[in-house]
Rosetta silent file (secondary structure, phi, psi, omega in degrees, C-alpha in Angstrom):
SEQUENCE: XXXXXXXXXXXXXXXXXXXXXXXXXXXXXXXXXXXXXXXXXXXXXXXXXXXXXXXXXXXXXXXXXXXXXXXXXXXXXXXXXXXXXXXXXXXXXXXXXXXXXXXXXXXXXXXXX
SCORE:     score description
SCORE:     0.000 S_00000001
   1 L     0.000  128.634 -179.994   21.931   -7.676   89.144 S_00000001
   2 L  -112.453  132.692  178.341   25.651   -7.461   88.582 S_00000001
   3 L   -92.858  144.819  176.516   27.346   -9.230   85.637 S_00000001
   4 E  -131.704  128.619  175.398   30.809  -10.667   86.014 S_00000001
   5 E   -95.830  132.004  179.446   33.044  -11.766   83.187 S_00000001
   6 E  -116.904  125.335 -179.640   35.393  -14.587   83.891 S_00000001
   7 E  -111.252  129.341  174.082   38.351  -15.056   81.478 S_00000001
   8 E  -114.233   87.993 -173.267   40.301  -18.284   81.371 S_00000001
   9 L   -61.984  -28.412 -177.883   43.205  -17.349   79.069 S_00000001
  10 L   -72.878  -14.642  173.473   44.740  -20.748   78.964 S_00000001
  11 L  -115.394   -0.061 -178.242   41.668  -22.072   77.178 S_00000001
  12 L    55.790   40.276 -178.571   40.826  -18.777   75.447 S_00000001
  13 E  -111.772  148.691  175.993   37.345  -19.001   76.848 S_00000001
  14 E  -127.327  125.379  179.241   35.093  -16.253   77.991 S_00000001
  15 E  -128.263  124.416  176.326   32.094  -17.033   80.186 S_00000001
  16 E   -94.760  131.550  179.994   29.691  -14.425   81.435 S_00000001
  17 E  -105.988  146.899  179.026   28.067  -15.253   84.730 S_00000001
  18 E  -143.875  160.188  176.630   24.758  -13.826   85.896 S_00000001
  19 E  -105.101  148.245  179.529   22.432  -14.216   88.859 S_00000001
  20 E  -122.930  133.045  176.481   18.829  -15.167   88.459 S_00000001
  21 L  -111.862   20.921 -179.178   16.060  -14.240   90.907 S_00000001
  22 L   -82.182   -7.647 -177.367   13.351  -16.112   88.895 S_00000001
  23 L  -119.845  165.058 -177.809   13.584  -19.102   91.237 S_00000001
  24 L   -59.817  -29.067  178.882   13.057  -19.442   94.966 S_00000001
  25 L  -114.951  151.589  178.229   16.826  -19.642   95.566 S_00000001
  26 L   -78.804  127.441 -177.098   19.494  -17.445   94.047 S_00000001
  27 E  -123.535  150.053  174.623   21.533  -19.465   91.519 S_00000001
  28 E   -95.849  125.248 -179.976   24.619  -18.682   89.538 S_00000001
  29 E  -118.827  169.302  177.912   24.223  -19.315   85.797 S_00000001
  30 E  -149.167  151.627  175.537   26.499  -18.950   82.859 S_00000001
  31 E  -141.266  157.957 -178.023   26.216  -18.667   79.074 S_00000001
  32 E   -81.095  141.393  179.079   28.659  -18.703   76.172 S_00000001
  33 E  -129.959  155.539  173.496   29.838  -15.459   74.551 S_00000001
  34 L   -85.124 -179.825 -175.502   31.930  -14.620   71.522 S_00000001
  35 L   -65.913  -23.758  177.488   35.052  -12.503   71.740 S_00000001
  36 L   -90.207    6.959  176.429   32.934   -9.302   71.293 S_00000001
  37 L    89.054   -2.296 -177.430   30.740  -10.261   74.231 S_00000001
  38 L   -77.637  141.834  178.223   27.677  -11.282   72.201 S_00000001
  39 E   -63.640  137.092 -178.267   25.798  -14.390   73.394 S_00000001
  40 E  -102.258  105.735  178.067   26.518  -17.517   71.333 S_00000001
  41 E    56.848 -152.147 -179.464   23.310  -19.470   70.611 S_00000001
  42 E  -108.286   19.137  178.924   21.286  -20.823   73.508 S_00000001
  43 E   -67.153  128.170 -177.653   24.153  -22.650   75.114 S_00000001
  44 E  -160.123  167.734  178.504   24.107  -22.183   78.834 S_00000001
  45 E  -126.777   98.225 -174.177   24.707  -23.719   82.247 S_00000001
  46 L   -57.576  -37.362  179.170   21.675  -22.907   84.366 S_00000001
  47 L  -128.450   89.462 -175.523   23.276  -23.647   87.700 S_00000001
  48 L   -86.083    6.907 -174.087   27.004  -22.944   87.326 S_00000001
  49 L   -60.941  -26.868 -178.374   27.773  -22.981   91.047 S_00000001
  50 L  -109.185  -22.297 -173.186   29.468  -26.371   90.827 S_00000001
  51 L  -120.233   12.911 -177.191   30.689  -26.691   87.246 S_00000001
  52 H   -59.738  -31.452  179.596   31.756  -23.220   86.130 S_00000001
  53 H   -70.564  -19.494 -179.329   35.418  -24.310   86.044 S_00000001
  54 H   -96.662   -1.886 -179.997   34.496  -27.004   83.490 S_00000001
  55 L   -89.325  122.883 -177.711   32.647  -24.634   81.117 S_00000001
  56 L  -126.373  -18.361  176.387   34.764  -23.602   78.147 S_00000001
  57 L    62.750   12.005 -175.630   32.259  -22.983   75.289 S_00000001
  58 H   -57.467  -42.874 -175.539   34.815  -24.170   72.731 S_00000001
  59 H   -68.883  -43.955 -176.561   32.265  -26.157   70.656 S_00000001
  60 H   -60.031  -43.760  179.540   29.680  -23.307   70.640 S_00000001
  61 H   -70.804  -36.061  176.611   32.247  -20.777   69.407 S_00000001
  62 H   -66.921  -39.849 -178.232   33.724  -23.209   66.816 S_00000001
  63 H   -63.515  -42.539 -179.088   30.240  -24.055   65.555 S_00000001
  64 H   -70.399  -43.217 -175.596   29.454  -20.331   65.127 S_00000001
  65 H   -72.121  -42.761 -174.317   32.799  -19.390   63.620 S_00000001
  66 H  -103.437  -12.856  178.786   33.243  -22.297   61.148 S_00000001
  67 L    59.203   34.306  174.116   29.640  -23.305   60.588 S_00000001
  68 L   -83.520  156.604  171.779   30.554  -27.037   60.955 S_00000001
  69 L   -88.786   95.002  179.373   28.168  -29.784   61.895 S_00000001
  70 L  -126.966  155.259 -177.642   29.652  -30.676   65.263 S_00000001
  71 L   -95.034  112.467  179.321   28.052  -32.082   68.376 S_00000001
  72 E  -106.376  153.496  170.404   27.989  -29.686   71.299 S_00000001
  73 L   -76.212  167.219  177.473   26.709  -30.270   74.821 S_00000001
  74 L   -58.360  -26.700  179.802   23.975  -28.017   76.191 S_00000001
  75 L   -88.520    0.476  174.749   26.582  -25.890   77.927 S_00000001
  76 L    97.196   -3.837  176.102   28.548  -25.213   74.687 S_00000001
  77 L   -81.887  164.123  175.009   31.435  -27.660   75.368 S_00000001
  78 E   -65.599  138.033  166.991   32.328  -30.441   72.926 S_00000001
  79 L   -74.781  128.037 -178.050   30.412  -33.633   73.191 S_00000001
  80 L   -59.142  -28.705  179.665   33.255  -36.211   73.570 S_00000001
  81 E   -98.887  118.220  177.990   31.576  -38.492   70.996 S_00000001
  82 E  -109.978  154.604  178.515   31.385  -36.961   67.541 S_00000001
  83 E  -119.835  157.861  174.894   29.823  -38.414   64.393 S_00000001
  84 L  -110.855  170.778 -178.936   30.630  -38.152   60.736 S_00000001
  85 L   -66.063  -23.482 -176.895   28.370  -37.853   57.729 S_00000001
  86 L   -98.521   26.617  174.041   29.107  -41.488   56.855 S_00000001
  87 L    63.423   31.073  173.520   27.878  -42.687   60.298 S_00000001
  88 L   -92.661  161.066 -179.233   31.376  -43.076   61.777 S_00000001
  89 E  -131.180  148.871  174.863   32.121  -42.168   65.362 S_00000001
  90 E  -155.701  159.497 -175.961   35.214  -40.726   67.028 S_00000001
  91 E  -102.570  145.741  177.070   36.254  -39.160   70.355 S_00000001
  92 E  -126.816  161.486  174.379   37.496  -35.587   70.806 S_00000001
  93 L   -86.583 -173.692 -178.683   39.138  -33.628   73.637 S_00000001
  94 L   -60.998  -23.516 -178.973   37.841  -30.401   75.251 S_00000001
  95 L   -98.369    5.411  177.721   39.163  -28.418   72.250 S_00000001
  96 L    87.870    3.498 -179.131   37.547  -30.659   69.628 S_00000001
  97 L   -80.527  132.559 -179.066   40.713  -32.386   68.499 S_00000001
  98 E   -57.967  135.685  179.252   40.263  -36.119   67.552 S_00000001
  99 L  -119.552   -1.547  179.026   41.722  -38.485   70.175 S_00000001
 100 L  -140.955  167.980  172.366   40.748  -41.831   68.581 S_00000001
 101 L   -76.919  179.301  177.944   40.504  -43.485   65.217 S_00000001
 102 L   -75.859  145.771  174.561   37.059  -43.965   63.613 S_00000001
 103 E  -123.247  155.181  176.951   34.595  -46.558   65.030 S_00000001
 104 L   -97.118   10.546  178.221   31.571  -48.069   63.275 S_00000001
 105 L  -149.860  163.787  176.857   29.536  -47.876   66.523 S_00000001
 106 L   -69.334  140.740 -177.327   29.077  -45.535   69.460 S_00000001
 107 L  -127.721  164.348  171.649   31.755  -45.899   72.129 S_00000001
 108 L   -87.737  106.109 -175.607   32.346  -44.626   75.648 S_00000001
 109 H   -66.155  -23.477  179.687   34.998  -41.977   75.055 S_00000001
 110 H   -67.308  -14.794  170.928   36.147  -41.979   78.696 S_00000001
 111 H   -73.498  -14.610 -173.018   37.769  -45.340   77.990 S_00000001
 112 L  -108.222  -10.117  174.916   40.147  -43.813   75.561 S_00000001
 113 L  -167.377    0.000    0.000   41.509  -40.790   77.498 S_00000001
C-alpha cells in the first residue's frame, strides 16, 4: 500500500489518500490530517474517487486547533448550516466564514450563495 499526500496550497489543506483492500473492489479513501501529518479525529471520506477535489478538512482542523463547538460534515469540511448556543442559525462558506445574518429557523444555505 502506497500513501500519497495531496497538497492544495490555495486552501491550505492537506489530505492524505490511501488505498483499501478490505472490500471487494479497490477504493480510494481520504482522511484529514494536521500540518504535522497526524490524523485529525475520525473525519474521512471512504470513497474519495469522485469528491477528493471537494475535501478541504477546514472544519476538522479549526475544531481541533480552536476547540470551538462548530458543525463539521463527516469528511471534515464545514457544514454550511451552523448553529449558535442561543438556537440561532447562520450559513458559512468552505472556510467557516459567515455568509448570512442570523435566522431563527433552519434554512437551506444553498439559497444564499
